[in-house]
Gaussian input, Z-matrix of N, CA and C with variables (Angstrom, degrees):
# hf/3-21g

backbone

0 1
 N
 C     1     B1
 C     2     B2     1     A1
 N     3     B3     2     A2     1     D1
 C     4     B4     3     A3     2     D2
 C     5     B5     4     A4     3     D3
 N     6     B6     5     A5     4     D4
 C     7     B7     6     A6     5     D5
 C     8     B8     7     A7     6     D6
 N     9     B9     8     A8     7     D7
 C    10    B10     9     A9     8     D8
 C    11    B11    10    A10     9     D9
 N    12    B12    11    A11    10    D10
 C    13    B13    12    A12    11    D11
 C    14    B14    13    A13    12    D12
 N    15    B15    14    A14    13    D13
 C    16    B16    15    A15    14    D14
 C    17    B17    16    A16    15    D15
 N    18    B18    17    A17    16    D16
 C    19    B19    18    A18    17    D17
 C    20    B20    19    A19    18    D18
 N    21    B21    20    A20    19    D19
 C    22    B22    21    A21    20    D20
 C    23    B23    22    A22    21    D21
 N    24    B24    23    A23    22    D22
 C    25    B25    24    A24    23    D23
 C    26    B26    25    A25    24    D24
 N    27    B27    26    A26    25    D25
 C    28    B28    27    A27    26    D26
 C    29    B29    28    A28    27    D27
 N    30    B30    29    A29    28    D28
 C    31    B31    30    A30    29    D29
 C    32    B32    31    A31    30    D30
 N    33    B33    32    A32    31    D31
 C    34    B34    33    A33    32    D32
 C    35    B35    34    A34    33    D33
 N    36    B36    35    A35    34    D34
 C    37    B37    36    A36    35    D35
 C    38    B38    37    A37    36    D36
 N    39    B39    38    A38    37    D37
 C    40    B40    39    A39    38    D38
 C    41    B41    40    A40    39    D39
 N    42    B42    41    A41    40    D40
 C    43    B43    42    A42    41    D41
 C    44    B44    43    A43    42    D42
 N    45    B45    44    A44    43    D43
 C    46    B46    45    A45    44    D44
 C    47    B47    46    A46    45    D45
 N    48    B48    47    A47    46    D46
 C    49    B49    48    A48    47    D47
 C    50    B50    49    A49    48    D48
 N    51    B51    50    A50    49    D49
 C    52    B52    51    A51    50    D50
 C    53    B53    52    A52    51    D51
 N    54    B54    53    A53    52    D52
 C    55    B55    54    A54    53    D53
 C    56    B56    55    A55    54    D54
 N    57    B57    56    A56    55    D55
 C    58    B58    57    A57    56    D56
 C    59    B59    58    A58    57    D57
 N    60    B60    59    A59    58    D58
 C    61    B61    60    A60    59    D59
 C    62    B62    61    A61    60    D60
 N    63    B63    62    A62    61    D61
 C    64    B64    63    A63    62    D62
 C    65    B65    64    A64    63    D63
 N    66    B66    65    A65    64    D64
 C    67    B67    66    A66    65    D65
 C    68    B68    67    A67    66    D66
 N    69    B69    68    A68    67    D67
 C    70    B70    69    A69    68    D68
 C    71    B71    70    A70    69    D69
 N    72    B72    71    A71    70    D70
 C    73    B73    72    A72    71    D71
 C    74    B74    73    A73    72    D72
 N    75    B75    74    A74    73    D73
 C    76    B76    75    A75    74    D74
 C    77    B77    76    A76    75    D75
 N    78    B78    77    A77    76    D76
 C    79    B79    78    A78    77    D77
 C    80    B80    79    A79    78    D78
 N    81    B81    80    A80    79    D79
 C    82    B82    81    A81    80    D80
 C    83    B83    82    A82    81    D81
 N    84    B84    83    A83    82    D82
 C    85    B85    84    A84    83    D83
 C    86    B86    85    A85    84    D84
 N    87    B87    86    A86    85    D85
 C    88    B88    87    A87    86    D86
 C    89    B89    88    A88    87    D87
 N    90    B90    89    A89    88    D88
 C    91    B91    90    A90    89    D89
 C    92    B92    91    A91    90    D90
 N    93    B93    92    A92    91    D91
 C    94    B94    93    A93    92    D92
 C    95    B95    94    A94    93    D93
 N    96    B96    95    A95    94    D94
 C    97    B97    96    A96    95    D95
 C    98    B98    97    A97    96    D96
 N    99    B99    98    A98    97    D97
 C   100   B100    99    A99    98    D98
 C   101   B101   100   A100    99    D99
 N   102   B102   101   A101   100   D100
 C   103   B103   102   A102   101   D101
 C   104   B104   103   A103   102   D102
 N   105   B105   104   A104   103   D103
 C   106   B106   105   A105   104   D104
 C   107   B107   106   A106   105   D105
 N   108   B108   107   A107   106   D106
 C   109   B109   108   A108   107   D107
 C   110   B110   109   A109   108   D108
 N   111   B111   110   A110   109   D109
 C   112   B112   111   A111   110   D110
 C   113   B113   112   A112   111   D111
 N   114   B114   113   A113   112   D112
 C   115   B115   114   A114   113   D113
 C   116   B116   115   A115   114   D114
 N   117   B117   116   A116   115   D115
 C   118   B118   117   A117   116   D116
 C   119   B119   118   A118   117   D117
 N   120   B120   119   A119   118   D118
 C   121   B121   120   A120   119   D119
 C   122   B122   121   A121   120   D120
 N   123   B123   122   A122   121   D121
 C   124   B124   123   A123   122   D122
 C   125   B125   124   A124   123   D123
 N   126   B126   125   A125   124   D124
 C   127   B127   126   A126   125   D125
 C   128   B128   127   A127   126   D126
 N   129   B129   128   A128   127   D127
 C   130   B130   129   A129   128   D128
 C   131   B131   130   A130   129   D129
 N   132   B132   131   A131   130   D130
 C   133   B133   132   A132   131   D131
 C   134   B134   133   A133   132   D132
 N   135   B135   134   A134   133   D133
 C   136   B136   135   A135   134   D134
 C   137   B137   136   A136   135   D135
 N   138   B138   137   A137   136   D136
 C   139   B139   138   A138   137   D137
 C   140   B140   139   A139   138   D138
 N   141   B141   140   A140   139   D139
 C   142   B142   141   A141   140   D140
 C   143   B143   142   A142   141   D141
 N   144   B144   143   A143   142   D142
 C   145   B145   144   A144   143   D143
 C   146   B146   145   A145   144   D144
 N   147   B147   146   A146   145   D145
 C   148   B148   147   A147   146   D146
 C   149   B149   148   A148   147   D147
 N   150   B150   149   A149   148   D148
 C   151   B151   150   A150   149   D149
 C   152   B152   151   A151   150   D150
 N   153   B153   152   A152   151   D151
 C   154   B154   153   A153   152   D152
 C   155   B155   154   A154   153   D153
 N   156   B156   155   A155   154   D154
 C   157   B157   156   A156   155   D155
 C   158   B158   157   A157   156   D156
 N   159   B159   158   A158   157   D157
 C   160   B160   159   A159   158   D158
 C   161   B161   160   A160   159   D159
 N   162   B162   161   A161   160   D160
 C   163   B163   162   A162   161   D161
 C   164   B164   163   A163   162   D162
 N   165   B165   164   A164   163   D163
 C   166   B166   165   A165   164   D164
 C   167   B167   166   A166   165   D165
 N   168   B168   167   A167   166   D166
 C   169   B169   168   A168   167   D167
 C   170   B170   169   A169   168   D168
 N   171   B171   170   A170   169   D169
 C   172   B172   171   A171   170   D170
 C   173   B173   172   A172   171   D171
 N   174   B174   173   A173   172   D172
 C   175   B175   174   A174   173   D173
 C   176   B176   175   A175   174   D174
 N   177   B177   176   A176   175   D175
 C   178   B178   177   A177   176   D176
 C   179   B179   178   A178   177   D177
 N   180   B180   179   A179   178   D178
 C   181   B181   180   A180   179   D179
 C   182   B182   181   A181   180   D180
 N   183   B183   182   A182   181   D181
 C   184   B184   183   A183   182   D182
 C   185   B185   184   A184   183   D183
 N   186   B186   185   A185   184   D184
 C   187   B187   186   A186   185   D185
 C   188   B188   187   A187   186   D186
 N   189   B189   188   A188   187   D187
 C   190   B190   189   A189   188   D188
 C   191   B191   190   A190   189   D189
 N   192   B192   191   A191   190   D190
 C   193   B193   192   A192   191   D191
 C   194   B194   193   A193   192   D192
 N   195   B195   194   A194   193   D193
 C   196   B196   195   A195   194   D194
 C   197   B197   196   A196   195   D195
 N   198   B198   197   A197   196   D196
 C   199   B199   198   A198   197   D197
 C   200   B200   199   A199   198   D198
 N   201   B201   200   A200   199   D199
 C   202   B202   201   A201   200   D200
 C   203   B203   202   A202   201   D201
 N   204   B204   203   A203   202   D202
 C   205   B205   204   A204   203   D203
 C   206   B206   205   A205   204   D204
 N   207   B207   206   A206   205   D205
 C   208   B208   207   A207   206   D206
 C   209   B209   208   A208   207   D207
 N   210   B210   209   A209   208   D208
 C   211   B211   210   A210   209   D209
 C   212   B212   211   A211   210   D210
 N   213   B213   212   A212   211   D211
 C   214   B214   213   A213   212   D212
 C   215   B215   214   A214   213   D213
 N   216   B216   215   A215   214   D214
 C   217   B217   216   A216   215   D215
 C   218   B218   217   A217   216   D216
 N   219   B219   218   A218   217   D217
 C   220   B220   219   A219   218   D218
 C   221   B221   220   A220   219   D219
 N   222   B222   221   A221   220   D220
 C   223   B223   222   A222   221   D221
 C   224   B224   223   A223   222   D222

   B1=1.4181
   B2=1.5359
   B3=1.3762
   B4=1.4339
   B5=1.5217
   B6=1.3145
   B7=1.4349
   B8=1.5279
   B9=1.3173
   B10=1.4854
   B11=1.4716
   B12=1.3348
   B13=1.4400
   B14=1.5297
   B15=1.3083
   B16=1.4506
   B17=1.5216
   B18=1.3144
   B19=1.4435
   B20=1.5205
   B21=1.3082
   B22=1.4400
   B23=1.5262
   B24=1.2833
   B25=1.4685
   B26=1.5243
   B27=1.3355
   B28=1.4737
   B29=1.4762
   B30=1.2960
   B31=1.4973
   B32=1.5478
   B33=1.3225
   B34=1.4805
   B35=1.4970
   B36=1.3290
   B37=1.4520
   B38=1.5423
   B39=1.2831
   B40=1.4929
   B41=1.5032
   B42=1.2981
   B43=1.4747
   B44=1.5093
   B45=1.3460
   B46=1.4375
   B47=1.5272
   B48=1.3128
   B49=1.4358
   B50=1.5146
   B51=1.3046
   B52=1.4530
   B53=1.4746
   B54=1.3658
   B55=1.4365
   B56=1.5223
   B57=1.3346
   B58=1.4713
   B59=1.5051
   B60=1.3049
   B61=1.4684
   B62=1.4981
   B63=1.2993
   B64=1.4490
   B65=1.5383
   B66=1.3093
   B67=1.4473
   B68=1.5506
   B69=1.3491
   B70=1.4692
   B71=1.5170
   B72=1.3174
   B73=1.4750
   B74=1.4909
   B75=1.3576
   B76=1.4679
   B77=1.5667
   B78=1.2693
   B79=1.4400
   B80=1.4822
   B81=1.3375
   B82=1.4952
   B83=1.5289
   B84=1.3105
   B85=1.4211
   B86=1.5309
   B87=1.3510
   B88=1.4800
   B89=1.5340
   B90=1.3263
   B91=1.4264
   B92=1.5507
   B93=1.3167
   B94=1.4551
   B95=1.5200
   B96=1.3215
   B97=1.4657
   B98=1.5135
   B99=1.3208
   B100=1.5077
   B101=1.4817
   B102=1.3457
   B103=1.4703
   B104=1.5186
   B105=1.3374
   B106=1.4596
   B107=1.4945
   B108=1.3503
   B109=1.4786
   B110=1.5285
   B111=1.3008
   B112=1.4794
   B113=1.5448
   B114=1.3189
   B115=1.4229
   B116=1.5431
   B117=1.3075
   B118=1.4602
   B119=1.5739
   B120=1.3515
   B121=1.4280
   B122=1.5607
   B123=1.3027
   B124=1.4279
   B125=1.5101
   B126=1.2867
   B127=1.4744
   B128=1.5245
   B129=1.3165
   B130=1.4816
   B131=1.4857
   B132=1.3209
   B133=1.4420
   B134=1.5314
   B135=1.3179
   B136=1.4642
   B137=1.4938
   B138=1.3248
   B139=1.4734
   B140=1.5202
   B141=1.3268
   B142=1.4446
   B143=1.5405
   B144=1.3119
   B145=1.4578
   B146=1.5352
   B147=1.3174
   B148=1.5104
   B149=1.5258
   B150=1.3192
   B151=1.4742
   B152=1.5344
   B153=1.3170
   B154=1.4506
   B155=1.5219
   B156=1.3296
   B157=1.4889
   B158=1.5513
   B159=1.3485
   B160=1.4751
   B161=1.4967
   B162=1.2875
   B163=1.4734
   B164=1.5092
   B165=1.3288
   B166=1.4583
   B167=1.5466
   B168=1.3233
   B169=1.4411
   B170=1.5606
   B171=1.3027
   B172=1.5009
   B173=1.5106
   B174=1.3402
   B175=1.4509
   B176=1.4857
   B177=1.3317
   B178=1.4828
   B179=1.4990
   B180=1.3265
   B181=1.4713
   B182=1.5258
   B183=1.3291
   B184=1.4701
   B185=1.5715
   B186=1.2899
   B187=1.4832
   B188=1.5355
   B189=1.3223
   B190=1.4566
   B191=1.4931
   B192=1.3507
   B193=1.4494
   B194=1.5065
   B195=1.3234
   B196=1.4824
   B197=1.5471
   B198=1.2983
   B199=1.4792
   B200=1.5146
   B201=1.3091
   B202=1.4791
   B203=1.5259
   B204=1.3264
   B205=1.4859
   B206=1.5241
   B207=1.3528
   B208=1.4730
   B209=1.5241
   B210=1.3332
   B211=1.4573
   B212=1.5285
   B213=1.2959
   B214=1.4639
   B215=1.5171
   B216=1.3268
   B217=1.4476
   B218=1.5305
   B219=1.3373
   B220=1.4672
   B221=1.5329
   B222=1.3041
   B223=1.4808
   B224=1.4991
   A1=107.91
   A2=118.38
   A3=119.25
   A4=109.20
   A5=114.53
   A6=117.17
   A7=108.90
   A8=114.97
   A9=121.08
   A10=108.78
   A11=115.73
   A12=121.18
   A13=107.23
   A14=117.98
   A15=117.50
   A16=110.41
   A17=115.19
   A18=120.19
   A19=109.10
   A20=115.31
   A21=119.06
   A22=110.54
   A23=114.45
   A24=122.46
   A25=107.86
   A26=113.99
   A27=118.08
   A28=109.87
   A29=115.31
   A30=122.47
   A31=105.62
   A32=114.01
   A33=120.65
   A34=112.48
   A35=116.68
   A36=120.43
   A37=108.51
   A38=118.08
   A39=123.54
   A40=111.14
   A41=121.13
   A42=124.67
   A43=112.48
   A44=119.31
   A45=127.10
   A46=112.02
   A47=117.87
   A48=122.56
   A49=108.75
   A50=116.63
   A51=122.67
   A52=111.26
   A53=117.57
   A54=121.83
   A55=109.00
   A56=115.94
   A57=119.98
   A58=110.15
   A59=115.34
   A60=122.29
   A61=107.67
   A62=117.23
   A63=124.14
   A64=107.33
   A65=117.03
   A66=122.36
   A67=112.60
   A68=114.63
   A69=117.11
   A70=108.12
   A71=116.48
   A72=124.60
   A73=106.57
   A74=115.06
   A75=118.52
   A76=110.59
   A77=114.34
   A78=120.92
   A79=112.35
   A80=115.16
   A81=121.16
   A82=107.14
   A83=116.94
   A84=119.07
   A85=113.78
   A86=115.90
   A87=116.96
   A88=113.01
   A89=116.31
   A90=119.21
   A91=111.98
   A92=116.54
   A93=124.53
   A94=106.23
   A95=118.07
   A96=121.58
   A97=110.06
   A98=115.45
   A99=121.60
   A100=106.36
   A101=115.34
   A102=122.07
   A103=107.73
   A104=113.26
   A105=118.54
   A106=111.60
   A107=113.83
   A108=121.06
   A109=109.03
   A110=115.55
   A111=121.70
   A112=105.82
   A113=117.61
   A114=124.50
   A115=111.65
   A116=117.47
   A117=123.86
   A118=114.48
   A119=117.00
   A120=118.17
   A121=112.69
   A122=117.90
   A123=120.03
   A124=114.99
   A125=120.61
   A126=120.58
   A127=110.31
   A128=115.53
   A129=121.78
   A130=109.97
   A131=114.86
   A132=122.55
   A133=106.68
   A134=116.66
   A135=122.54
   A136=110.30
   A137=115.73
   A138=121.38
   A139=107.33
   A140=115.52
   A141=123.44
   A142=111.25
   A143=114.93
   A144=119.36
   A145=108.71
   A146=118.38
   A147=121.00
   A148=111.36
   A149=118.43
   A150=120.18
   A151=111.18
   A152=117.39
   A153=122.47
   A154=111.83
   A155=117.68
   A156=121.54
   A157=108.25
   A158=118.02
   A159=120.19
   A160=110.07
   A161=119.26
   A162=123.24
   A163=109.91
   A164=116.95
   A165=122.95
   A166=111.23
   A167=116.27
   A168=120.89
   A169=110.37
   A170=117.07
   A171=119.87
   A172=111.59
   A173=118.28
   A174=120.09
   A175=114.30
   A176=117.07
   A177=122.36
   A178=111.18
   A179=116.03
   A180=119.84
   A181=106.45
   A182=117.30
   A183=121.82
   A184=109.19
   A185=117.41
   A186=118.68
   A187=110.50
   A188=117.70
   A189=121.70
   A190=110.86
   A191=118.38
   A192=121.57
   A193=111.00
   A194=118.71
   A195=122.15
   A196=107.93
   A197=118.57
   A198=120.83
   A199=108.70
   A200=116.32
   A201=120.53
   A202=112.17
   A203=116.07
   A204=119.50
   A205=110.03
   A206=118.06
   A207=119.23
   A208=110.27
   A209=119.01
   A210=121.29
   A211=113.96
   A212=114.90
   A213=119.05
   A214=113.47
   A215=117.43
   A216=122.51
   A217=113.83
   A218=117.60
   A219=122.24
   A220=109.38
   A221=115.10
   A222=122.24
   A223=108.57
   D1=128.76
   D2=179.47
   D3=-97.48
   D4=144.92
   D5=177.95
   D6=-102.73
   D7=137.17
   D8=179.08
   D9=-101.07
   D10=144.43
   D11=175.71
   D12=-74.18
   D13=137.75
   D14=175.78
   D15=-67.72
   D16=146.16
   D17=177.98
   D18=-72.96
   D19=150.91
   D20=175.56
   D21=160.07
   D22=173.44
   D23=178.05
   D24=-108.03
   D25=138.85
   D26=178.18
   D27=-108.43
   D28=138.76
   D29=173.70
   D30=-107.67
   D31=122.61
   D32=-175.89
   D33=-105.34
   D34=157.39
   D35=175.60
   D36=-91.13
   D37=-174.04
   D38=-178.27
   D39=-62.36
   D40=-26.00
   D41=179.27
   D42=-94.48
   D43=14.02
   D44=-178.67
   D45=59.75
   D46=32.73
   D47=172.29
   D48=-98.66
   D49=146.03
   D50=-175.29
   D51=-69.75
   D52=123.12
   D53=174.19
   D54=-97.08
   D55=-40.69
   D56=-174.82
   D57=-151.05
   D58=143.50
   D59=168.59
   D60=-111.92
   D61=119.69
   D62=177.66
   D63=-89.16
   D64=121.66
   D65=-178.17
   D66=-98.46
   D67=-32.59
   D68=-175.49
   D69=-154.52
   D70=139.65
   D71=169.52
   D72=-121.82
   D73=124.26
   D74=-177.06
   D75=-143.45
   D76=162.75
   D77=176.80
   D78=-91.67
   D79=138.81
   D80=174.32
   D81=-137.08
   D82=98.99
   D83=-173.04
   D84=65.46
   D85=-122.33
   D86=175.59
   D87=-99.15
   D88=9.86
   D89=-177.67
   D90=-110.21
   D91=158.10
   D92=175.63
   D93=-101.22
   D94=122.11
   D95=178.79
   D96=-102.79
   D97=129.14
   D98=179.72
   D99=-115.11
   D100=121.65
   D101=-179.68
   D102=-114.67
   D103=135.17
   D104=178.37
   D105=-173.02
   D106=-159.16
   D107=179.67
   D108=-131.85
   D109=138.14
   D110=178.29
   D111=-95.69
   D112=133.79
   D113=178.42
   D114=55.55
   D115=26.84
   D116=176.47
   D117=71.22
   D118=5.65
   D119=-175.59
   D120=-130.82
   D121=-48.77
   D122=-172.15
   D123=-86.20
   D124=114.08
   D125=-179.93
   D126=-63.43
   D127=145.92
   D128=-178.21
   D129=-143.84
   D130=145.09
   D131=171.88
   D132=-127.83
   D133=119.56
   D134=178.73
   D135=-113.21
   D136=146.25
   D137=-177.14
   D138=-121.26
   D139=127.64
   D140=174.29
   D141=-109.92
   D142=111.71
   D143=-176.43
   D144=-89.45
   D145=162.35
   D146=178.07
   D147=-55.70
   D148=-41.35
   D149=-179.63
   D150=-62.27
   D151=-42.97
   D152=178.27
   D153=-66.49
   D154=-38.67
   D155=178.73
   D156=-63.83
   D157=-39.94
   D158=177.30
   D159=-66.94
   D160=-36.98
   D161=177.64
   D162=-63.51
   D163=-42.05
   D164=178.93
   D165=-61.76
   D166=-44.14
   D167=179.90
   D168=-63.41
   D169=-34.20
   D170=178.51
   D171=-67.08
   D172=-17.49
   D173=176.99
   D174=-77.95
   D175=-15.50
   D176=-176.84
   D177=-90.99
   D178=132.73
   D179=170.69
   D180=-89.08
   D181=174.98
   D182=-173.04
   D183=-63.46
   D184=-42.87
   D185=-176.28
   D186=-66.29
   D187=-39.77
   D188=176.74
   D189=-64.74
   D190=-39.84
   D191=177.39
   D192=-61.94
   D193=-42.44
   D194=178.37
   D195=-64.78
   D196=-41.53
   D197=179.59
   D198=-61.11
   D199=-45.14
   D200=-179.58
   D201=-57.60
   D202=-41.98
   D203=177.00
   D204=-65.50
   D205=-42.13
   D206=-177.40
   D207=-72.42
   D208=-24.25
   D209=179.23
   D210=-56.56
   D211=-29.74
   D212=-179.62
   D213=-65.43
   D214=-23.17
   D215=-176.04
   D216=-107.41
   D217=3.83
   D218=179.11
   D219=-88.67
   D220=161.27
   D221=177.37
   D222=-91.25

């Protein structure tokens, strides 16, 4: 029997160790719900509201915004 890795996105720390595995991103009303596990063990549900999303965008300068767009097309 072969085991398959679960699909998801990993968020790594500065030493390339896994901080969080995101299993699902979904909409709930006006918020974005992020479901996953922290450190591979503790389940977590995070909520991103429109106000917090706008606050996050204010943290980006133009060069970082361009890098973020290009990141989608990098290997």
